[in-house]
N, C-alpha and C positions, 0 to 999 in steps of 0.2 A: 437565473435561479429556477424559474418555472420550467424551463427546458430540461434542467438536470433532474427535477422531480418526475417529469414525464418519462425520461429515460429510465430512471430507477423503477418506476411503476411498470413500464413495458418489460424490463428485464425480469421483474418479479412475476409478472403474468406468464412470461415465457418459461420461467423455471417451474411454475406450477403445472403448466401443460406438459413439459418434458418429464417431470418426475411425479406426475399424478399416479395414484394407485391403479387407475384404469389402464395405463400403459403397460402394466404388468401382464395384462391379458392378451397382448399382441401375439404371443405364442400360445397355442391351445394347450390346455392341461391334459385333455383327452381327445383323441381322434377316433371317431366312430366310422368304420368303413363298412358299408353295406354292399355286398356282392350279390347281384340278382339279375333279373331280365325284365324288360318292359312288358312281356307277354305273360309272365308268371303271376298267378292270382295272389299268393302270399306276399310276393314282392310288391305288387300294387298296393296291398294293404299296409305295407311298411312306409310308403311314401308320405302319408299324412303324419305318421309318427315321427319320421325324420324331420319334416318341416316344423312340427311343433317343438321338438327338442332343440332345433337350431334357434328358434325364436325365444324359447324359454331360458336357455342357458347362455346364449350369446357367444362371444368370442372364446371363452374358455373351452367350448366344445366345438370341434371341427367335424362336420358331417360330410362324408364323401360317398357317392353312389357310383358303382361301376356296373355297367350293363355288360356282363360277361358273355352274353349271347351275340354281341356285336364283334365284328372283326377288329375294330379299333381297340376294344377293351378286353378281349378274350384272354389276353396274356395274364391278366390279374387273377384269373381262376387258378392258374398254375402257380403264380407267385405266392398266393395265399393258401394254396393247397386245399381248395374247397372240394367237398364231396357232393354237396347239393345246394340248391338255392331256395330261399335266400340264406346267406350266411352273414352274420355280423361279427366283425373283428374289432376289438377295442385296443387302442395303443396308448401307452403313457406318453409323457412329455418327451422322452428320449426315443420314441418310436418302437418301443418294445411291447409286444403283445402281452396283455394281462388277462384277457377274457375272450372267449369265442362262443357263439351260439348258432345253431342251425334251425331254420324254420322261422315262422312268425315270432317276433319278440315284442311283447306289449310295452307300451310307454311306461306303465307302472313298474314293470320289471327292470326296465332300463334305468328309470329314476332310482330304484333301490341299488342297482349296481353302481351308478354314479355317486350316490350318497356314500357308499363304502369307500370310494376313492376321495372322499372329502369334498365333493362338489354338490352345490345346491343350486336350484334354478334361480335366475335373476328375477324372473317374473313368474306368477302363478299360471297365467294363460294369456 
């Protein structure tokens, strides 16, 4: 009898883990693609913004940086059709671009953009 209760309890815990609302965030709601270079001053200024956004929004926001001045990642400049750096491209869940910005983009402005997409930070800081 005790063993069957333990099994039922374990199954219940597994079901909670598998169907927890947190698992809904395994796929990002928004992908933020930053196209820049490591030597570019405005691009360098975007680095702490990207880190803060990643931390504050968690898994619902995926942040990607491509150093388009490197041989390895230069193809992304053409793929995204950028004209200058830094360029920020925002993609929805299906990978469709819904917003683009050129130059430095403040954290407050990005917060406002994400809010329009129905996203709120998980933490304040």
